[in-house]
C-alpha positions, 0 to 999 in steps of 0.5 A, a space after each residue: 533225379 529219382 525218388 530214391 535220390 530225392 529222399 536221400 537228399 531230404 534225409 541228409 538235409 534233415 540230419 544236418 538241421 537236427 545236428 545244429 539243434 541238438 547237441 550235448 548241451 540240449 536240456 533233453 539229454 542226460 548230463 550224467 547217469 550211473 548204474 551202481 550198487 553196494 555189493 560185497 561191502 563195496 561200491 560197484 559202478 557198472 556203467 556211467 557217464 560224466 560220473 567221477 565216482 560214487 562214495 558210500 557215506 553211510 548205510 543206504 547213503 551215497 554221494 555221486 560226484 560228477 566228472 564235469 561239474 554242472 553249471 549250477 545246482 539247478 538240475 533235476 535228478 531221478 533215481 530208482 533202487 532195486 529191492 535187495 531181496 526176493 521177499 518183496 522188500 521194496 527199496 526207494 531212492 530218496 533225498 530225505 535228510 537235511 544234510 543231503 546236498 545238491 551242488 554243481 560238483 555232486 549230489 547226495 542220494 539215499 536208499 531206504 526201505 518203505 519203512 523209511 530206514 536207510 538201507 543199501 541196494 545192489 542196484 541204484 540207477 541215477 540220471 541227471 538232467 540240466 
């Protein structure tokens, strides 16, 4: 058996082993993600995985609904928001109101200025892990 065929056989065995260890339920893989923004007085979803929809509940406030619910509300999420202007006005993605919810079916997130007032952004990116 040549070295090349031995390496190929080893790579195949490694691939099979990894396939049994990492699947769609692996905690290191995102369960849901979405790239959306508020543009021209409407929500624009640019790309998404496991997201049924995004609803604007108020200026700078959004509800992201999952296509397939999470097993429970014990998931981790992170989000980033793009500045809406070129003047250096920052936007941050936060949960700050006590009315913001995190359930197996959806997560509420807010976009705010650094002065902590709610404001929309043309691009918000959310990733959910469980």
